C-alpha positions in Angstrom: 0.0 0.0 0.0 1.1 3.6 -0.8 -0.6 6.1 1.5 -0.9 9.8 0.8 -2.2 12.4 3.2 -3.8 14.4 0.4 -5.0 13.6 -3.1 -5.0 16.9 -5.0 -7.4 16.9 -8.0 -6.2 19.6 -10.4 -2.7 20.9 -11.1 -3.7 24.5 -11.6 -2.6 27.3 -9.3 -4.9 26.4 -6.4 -3.9 22.8 -6.4 -0.2 23.5 -7.0 0.0 26.1 -4.1 -1.8 23.8 -1.8 0.5 20.9 -2.7 3.6 23.0 -2.1 2.4 24.2 1.3 1.6 20.6 2.4 4.9 19.3 1.1 6.8 22.0 3.1 4.8 20.9 6.2 5.9 17.3 5.7 2.6 16.0 4.3 2.6 13.5 1.5 0.6 14.5 -1.6 -0.3 13.1 -4.9 -1.6 15.4 -7.6 -3.7 14.4 -10.7 -5.1 16.4 -13.6 -7.3 15.3 -16.5 -5.4 17.6 -18.8 -2.1 16.5 -20.3 -0.3 19.4 -18.7 0.1 21.2 -15.4 -0.8 24.8 -14.7 -4.5 24.8 -15.5 -5.6 27.8 -17.4 -2.4 29.8 -16.8 -0.5 27.1 -18.8 2.0 28.6 -21.3 3.9 26.9 -24.0 6.9 28.0 -26.0 6.2 28.2 -29.8 8.7 29.7 -32.2 10.6 31.3 -29.3 7.4 32.9 -27.9 5.6 32.0 -24.7 2.0 31.4 -25.8 -0.8 31.8 -23.2 -2.9 28.8 -24.3 -6.0 29.7 -22.4 -6.2 33.4 -22.9 -4.2 36.3 -21.6 -3.1 36.1 -18.0 -1.5 39.2 -16.5 -0.5 38.9 -12.8 -1.5 41.8 -10.7 -2.0 42.1 -6.9 -2.1 44.5 -4.0 -1.4 41.6 -1.7 2.3 42.0 -0.8 2.6 38.5 0.7 1.2 36.9 -2.4 3.6 38.9 -4.6 6.6 37.9 -2.4 5.3 34.3 -2.4 5.3 33.9 -6.2 8.5 35.9 -6.5 10.4 33.1 -4.6 9.7 30.7 -7.5 10.0 32.8 -10.7 11.2 36.2 -11.8 8.6 38.6 -13.1 9.0 41.2 -15.8 7.5 44.7 -15.6 4.6 44.2 -18.0 1.7 46.6 -17.5 -1.6 45.8 -19.1 -2.7 48.6 -21.4 -5.3 47.1 -23.8 -6.8 49.1 -26.7 -10.3 48.7 -28.1 -11.4 48.8 -31.7 -14.9 50.0 -32.6 -15.5 50.1 -36.3 -12.6 52.3 -37.6 -12.0 53.9 -34.3 -9.3 53.0 -31.8 -9.6 53.7 -28.0 -7.5 53.2 -24.9 -8.7 51.2 -22.0 -9.6 51.6 -19.2 -11.9 54.5 -19.8 -9.5 57.4 -19.2 -8.6 60.8 -20.6 -7.0 59.2 -23.7 -10.3 57.5 -24.4 -12.4 60.7 -23.9 -10.0 62.9 -25.8 -10.3 60.6 -28.8 -14.0 60.2 -28.5 -15.0 63.8 -28.0 -12.0 65.8 -29.2 -11.5 67.4 -25.7 -8.4 67.8 -23.5 -9.3 68.5 -19.9 -10.8 66.3 -17.2 -13.5 68.9 -16.5 -14.7 68.8 -20.1 -14.8 65.0 -20.0 -16.6 65.0 -16.6 -19.2 67.5 -17.9 -20.0 65.4 -20.9 -20.3 62.2 -18.9 -22.4 63.9 -16.2 -24.9 65.2 -18.9 -25.1 61.8 -20.6 -25.7 60.1 -17.3 -28.5 62.6 -16.5 -30.1 62.0 -19.9 -30.0 58.2 -19.4 -30.5 58.0 -15.6 -32.7 55.2 -14.2 -33.2 55.2 -10.5 -33.8 51.4 -10.3 -32.0 49.8 -13.3 -33.8 46.6 -14.4 -31.1 45.4 -16.8 -27.5 45.8 -17.6 -28.1 48.4 -20.3 -29.9 50.7 -18.0 -27.3 50.2 -15.3 -24.4 50.9 -17.7 -26.1 54.0 -19.2 -26.6 55.3 -15.7 -22.9 54.8 -14.9 -21.1 56.1 -18.0 -23.7 57.6 -20.5 -24.5 56.6 -24.0 -21.3 57.2 -26.0 -19.0 55.0 -23.9 -21.7 52.4 -23.5 -22.6 52.2 -27.2 -19.0 52.1 -28.4 -17.1 50.2 -25.7 -19.5 48.3 -23.5 -22.6 47.1 -25.3 -21.3 44.9 -28.1 -18.4 43.4 -26.1 -20.7 42.5 -23.2 -23.3 41.0 -25.5 -20.7 38.8 -27.1 -19.2 37.8 -23.8 -22.6 36.6 -22.4 -24.4 35.6 -25.6 -27.4 37.8 -24.8 -28.6 41.3 -25.3 -27.7 43.8 -22.6 -31.4 44.4 -22.1 -31.7 40.7 -21.2 -28.8 40.7 -18.7 -29.2 41.5 -15.0 -28.0 44.9 -13.8 -25.8 43.4 -11.1 -23.3 42.1 -13.7 -21.9 45.7 -13.9 -21.8 47.2 -10.4 -19.4 49.9 -11.5 -17.5 51.0 -14.6 -14.3 52.7 -13.6 -13.9 56.1 -15.2 -10.5 57.8 -14.7 -9.9 61.4 -15.5 -6.1 61.0 -16.0 -4.0 60.2 -19.1 -3.0 56.8 -17.7 -3.5 53.6 -19.7 -2.6 51.2 -16.8 -5.6 48.9 -16.7 -4.9 47.8 -13.1 -4.2 49.9 -10.1 -2.4 47.3 -8.1 1.2 48.1 -7.1 2.6 44.7 -8.1 2.2 43.7 -11.8 4.0 41.6 -14.3 4.3 38.2 -16.1 6.8 35.5 -15.3 9.9 35.6 -17.5 9.7 32.3 -19.4 5.9 31.9 -18.9 3.6 30.6 -16.2 4.2 26.9 -16.6 7.5 27.1 -14.8 5.7 28.6 -11.8 3.5 25.5 -11.6 6.6 23.3 -12.1 8.3 24.9 -9.1 5.3 24.7 -6.9 4.8 21.0 -7.7 8.5 20.0 -7.2 8.7 17.0 -5.0 5.0 16.1 -5.5 4.2 13.2 -7.8 1.8 14.2 -10.6 -0.3 12.1 -12.9 -1.7 13.7 -16.0 -4.4 12.8 -18.4 -6.5 11.0 -15.8 -9.9 12.0 -14.4 -10.8 11.8 -10.7 -13.2 8.9 -11.4 -10.7 7.0 -13.4 -8.0 7.5 -10.8 -10.2 6.3 -8.0 -10.5 2.9 -9.8 -6.7 2.8 -10.5 -6.0 3.6 -6.9 -7.8 0.5 -5.8 -5.9 -1.7 -8.3 -2.5 -0.1 -7.4 -3.0 -0.2 -3.7 -3.0 3.6 -3.3 -4.9 5.2 -0.4 -5.3 8.8 0.6 -6.8 10.6 3.6 -8.3 13.9 2.3 -9.2 15.0 -1.2 -8.6 18.6 -2.4 -11.0 18.8 -5.4 -10.5 21.8 -7.7 -12.8 20.5 -10.4 -16.5 21.4 -10.9 -18.4 20.8 -7.8 -21.6 19.8 -9.6 -19.6 17.3 -11.8 -18.2 15.7 -8.6 -21.8 15.0 -7.5 -22.7 13.8 -11.1 -25.0 16.8 -11.5 -27.6 15.2 -9.2 -29.0 18.6 -8.3 -28.7 20.0 -11.8 -25.9 21.6 -13.8 -24.4 25.0 -12.9 -24.2 27.4 -15.8 -20.9 28.6 -17.3 -19.7 30.6 -20.3 -17.0 29.0 -22.3 -14.3 30.2 -24.8 -12.9 29.0 -28.0 -9.3 30.0 -29.1 -8.2 30.2 -32.6 -4.4 30.4 -32.7 -2.4 31.5 -35.8 1.3 31.6 -36.5 2.4 34.4 -38.8 6.0 33.6 -39.8 6.5 36.6 -42.1 5.0 39.1 -39.6 7.1 40.5 -36.8 4.5 42.7 -35.2 0.8 42.1 -36.0 -1.0 44.7 -33.9 1.5 46.5 -31.8 -0.1 45.6 -28.5 -0.6 42.4 -26.4 -4.4 42.7 -26.1 -6.8 44.4 -28.6 -10.5 44.2 -27.8 -13.1 44.3 -30.6 -16.3 45.9 -29.2 -18.7 45.5 -32.0 -21.1 42.6 -31.7 -20.8 41.9 -35.4 -17.1 41.0 -35.0 -17.4 37.4 -33.6 -14.3 37.4 -31.4 -13.9 39.6 -28.3 -10.2 40.2 -28.6 -6.9 39.3 -30.3 -3.9 38.5 -28.2 -0.4 38.9 -29.6 1.7 36.9 -27.2 5.2 38.2 -27.9 4.3 41.6 -26.5 3.8 40.1 -23.0 7.6 39.7 -23.1 8.5 42.9 -25.0 9.2 41.1 -28.3 11.5 38.2 -29.3 10.8 35.0 -31.2 10.5 34.2 -34.9 7.5 35.8 -36.5 4.5 36.2 -34.3 1.7 34.2 -32.7 -1.8 35.6 -32.4 -4.9 34.1 -30.7 -8.5 35.2 -31.5 -10.8 34.6 -28.5 -14.4 33.7 -29.2 -17.0 33.5 -26.4 -19.1 30.3 -26.6 -22.1 28.6 -25.1 -21.0 26.1 -22.5 -22.3 22.5 -22.7 -21.3 19.6 -20.5 -17.9 18.4 -21.6 -16.8 21.9 -22.7 -14.2 23.9 -20.7 -15.9 26.1 -18.2 -14.5 29.7 -17.9 -16.9 32.2 -16.4 -19.5 31.2 -13.8 -23.0 32.7 -14.4 -23.5 34.0 -10.8 -27.2 34.9 -11.0 -29.7 34.1 -8.3 -30.6 30.6 -9.6 -27.1 29.4 -10.0 -25.9 30.8 -6.7 -28.7 29.0 -5.0 -27.8 25.8 -6.8 -24.1 26.2 -5.8 -25.2 26.7 -2.2 -27.2 23.4 -2.4 -24.1 21.6 -3.6 -21.9 23.2 -0.9 -24.3 22.0 1.7 -24.3 18.5 0.2 -20.5 18.5 0.4 -20.7 19.5 4.0 -23.2 16.7 4.7 -20.9 14.1 3.1 -18.0 15.4 5.1 -20.0 15.0 8.3 -20.7 11.4 7.3 -17.2 10.4 6.4 -17.0 6.9 5.1 -20.6 6.8 4.0 -20.1 8.9 0.9 -18.0 8.5 -2.3 -14.8 8.9 -0.4 -13.4 10.4 2.9 -13.2 14.1 3.6 -13.3 16.4 0.5 -12.2 20.0 0.3 -13.6 22.0 -2.6 -11.4 24.8 -3.8 -10.7 27.1 -6.7 -12.8 28.7 -9.4 -14.6 25.4 -10.4 -14.9 24.0 -6.9 -16.3 27.2 -5.4 -18.2 28.5 -8.5 -16.7 31.9 -8.5 -14.4 33.9 -10.7 -10.9 34.3 -9.3 -8.0 36.5 -10.4 -4.7 34.7 -10.1 -3.6 36.4 -6.9 -6.9 35.7 -5.2 -6.6 32.0 -6.2 -3.2 31.9 -4.5 -4.4 33.7 -1.5 -7.4 31.3 -1.1 -5.1 28.3 -1.5 -2.6 29.6 1.1 -5.4 30.3 3.5 -6.9 26.8 2.9 -3.6 25.1 3.5 -2.9 27.0 6.7 -6.4 26.2 8.0 -5.7 22.5 7.3 -2.4 22.6 9.1 -3.9 24.5 12.1 -6.9 22.2 12.4 
């Protein structure tokens, strides 16, 4: 028999951080992942001398000093600052909404001019109790910014008209009256030199990893191989773990169309360019070499298409409306019930973590923080 203290299901950031902390504490862990690689959605792969973000752009940013120092002990970060641009028809705008955006849109120069225009448009469109996303967005930024930079992009992202989307999806739309294109306000920002995969590799050093195997398949293999484990950290979909017995949680998915351009050294001049018209089927084009300030042979671009999620597809964005949040809560209570009845359920104790296990969208720093907190809670229990 080979006994492990923890079976970690999922080799993404959450599982990898948890595994590292447990290994440091002297616990014995085994990690599995149904994909053929580690790193989850932050997985990067070198192609033609360029680190390609295989599951969409990932820019690390945080205000959590401890998290920044934590990742910095494993990899060196560059000084990349996210400054996307948006294309609307034949017009090009800076993001986030700032004075560069407003100067181009209205041919003005001063913050007061921009503030006056936005205030007037907000008054003209104001709804005291917005009933949908369109009414909410118009009340926040007025018609021009909404029509050109919010409406089409949002409708593509969610696959529905803004008048059919709940208002709570957009609680605020940051408007900055400075000529600053830095999308994030966090003091710590960058991308690992050499890509994110090496971060996952460093975190999982010393922990055996099995790839290309599902949790269900491994459970059968474990019996045959004489493998046992005490606690399961499950970072997959919580409803899939329970075989959707209460129903399926809703997600939005993505489809990536990658293209190598050997004769082009610089396709769009920026790492991320958003396309805000609904008629353009993709939401953005990523040119990966700009995350590392150039290099490589030719260039690699990825068009990102929002997609309807069906069982078996990759889930990316949880649909956190009232119905789905109630369903998630029912699954969470079911998990607690099984943990109280250890030995009578599918396995022993199970911890659900990460974006899929907790049905919430996480930025990378928040994933790491949550995994660190979960590991510390385990060790202190």
